[in-house]
N, C-alpha and C positions, 0 to 999 in steps of 0.2 A: 477114552479119556485116561490120562496118566495121573499117577498120584504125585503128591508133593515130593515123596522120597525118590520116585523115578526121575523127576525133573532135577532134583538136587544131584542124584547120581550122574545124570547126563552132564550137568555143569562141571562136576568134579572130574569127570573123564576128560573134558576139554582142557581143564587146568593141567591135568597130568600130561596130556599130549603136548601142550605148550612147553611145559618144563622139560619133557624128553627132547623135543626139537631143539631147545636151547642148548642142550649138551652136545649137539651135533654141529654147532656153529663154529667154524674155524676162527681163531683169534683175530685174523686179519679181515674178517668179513663184516664187522660191526658198522663200518662206514660205507659198505656197499649199497649202491642204488641201482636198480635195474635200468633206470633212465632218469634224466634230469627232471626234477619236479616231483618225483616219487619219494616216499619216505626212505630213509636209510634203514638198515637192519635194526640199528639201535633205536631209532625213532619208532619203528614198528613194535619193538619189544615194549617201549614205554607206553604205547597205546594199548597193547594187549594187557598190560599190567593193571589197567583201570577200566577198560570198556565194559566189562561185565558188572562190576560193583557200582560204577558211576551211573550207568543207565538204570540199574535196579533202584538205586537211591533216589534218582530223579523221579521215577514213576511212583514211588511210594511217598513222595513229597509234592504232590500236586502237578506232576509233569512240568515243573518249572526248569527248563533246560539251562537256565543261568547257573543252576546248582552243579552242572557238569564241570564248570571251569576250575573250581578248587581241586578237583581230582587230577586234571591235566597239569595244573600248576605244580602239584605235588610230585608228579612223575617226570616233569620236564628235565630235571637234573639227575634222574636215576642213572647210575652206572650199570653197565652190562652185567657185572658180577652180582648186582643186587636183584636181578630179575626173579630168581627162584623164590627168594624171601617175599618179594612183592606179590608174586602169584599166590603164595601161601596165605598172605594177608588178605588178598582179594577173595580167595576161596572162603576164608573164615568169615569175612564181612558178608559175603553173599549168603552163606549158611545162616548166619545170625538174622539177617533181614528176612530171609525166606521163612524161617521158623516162627517169626513174629507176625506173619500175615494171617489174619483170621480166614477160615476156610471159605466163607461166602464171598470174600473180597475178590477171589480169582474170577468169579462170574458176574459180580455186580459193580466192581470199581472201574470207572472209566479212566483210561490213561491216554496220553498223546505222544505220538512219534515225533521226532524233530521235524519231519516234513509236514506235520499238521494232521496226519491221519489219526482218527480216534478209534480205540478198540478197548476191549475188556482187559483187565490186568493179566489174566492167564495167557491170553494171546500175546499181549505185550511182552511178557517174560520170555516167550518163545521167539518173538520177532526181534527183540533187542538184545538183552544180555546173552542168551544162548546162541542166537544166529550170528551175532557179531563175534563171539569167541570162535565159533566154527569158521567163519569167513576169514578172520585175520590170522588164525593159526594155519589155515590153508595157504594164505599169502606167505607166511613165514616159511612153510614147506617149499613153496615155489621159489622163494628167494634163495634158499639153500641149493636147490637144483641149478638155478641160473648162475649163482656164484661159482659153483664147481665147474660148470661148463665154461663160463667167462675166463676163469683162471687156467683151465686146461688149454684153451686156445692161446692165451697170452704166454704161458710157459712153454708151449710146444709150437709156437708160430714158425720157427725156422724149419723144423721137421715137417710141419704141414705144408709150408711153402715148397720144399723139395718134393714132397709126395705129390702135390697137385701138379707141379711142373713135370714130373715123370709121367703122370697119368695123361696129361695133355700131349706130351711128346709121343707117348705110345699110341694114343688115339689118332694122331696125325700120320705117323709113319706106318701104322699097321692097318690102315683103312684098306679093305680089299678092292674097292672101286672108287678111288678118289675122284672127286668132281673135276672135270676139265677146267683149266684156268682160263678165265676170260678177264676182260678189263674190270668187270664188276667184282670178281672174287680173286684178283691176282695177289692180294696180300693175305698171308696166313692170319688166322684168328689169333689175337693176342689177349691173354688174360693178365690183367695187371694186378699184382698183389704187392702190398707194401711190405718190403723186407726190412727188418730192423735188427 
């Protein structure tokens, strides 16, 4: 069993990691989406800025998930440069709410997940505010990795095209035992790369 302070420390560590990852985001990466339909980096930051405090507030107020909406409405227009302050405000709000919870509530108070699953408050705090901060800061970390790879490819596509062309040429000309040509394989293999 962990103490209230241990749990708070774990939450604050996640807030700190989120703030640190934010400092690694290139200025041109806030509109980046790994694929169509996924959140942009900025939209992910907006979600991270409220998912911990919003879920905690909902659980402490009868698990009425309609109470989530004011949090997302507040963050929907958040600018990227406001993220650090928003995370600090979220950390302060979570600490204040956590400090006000009577000790027995962790084991006796029933709360409800958005999917309808019921659990005690202590488990709910681990399953929602904490787990969601961990999951979405990991998603932010992966966005950063994908963004760097994506733009490495874009910025170096001509060099990569030449490199791949040379590798193919070398593999065709340096094959020690080239397969005899028949009607079925009379055309050399062609790799089509879009050169821009």
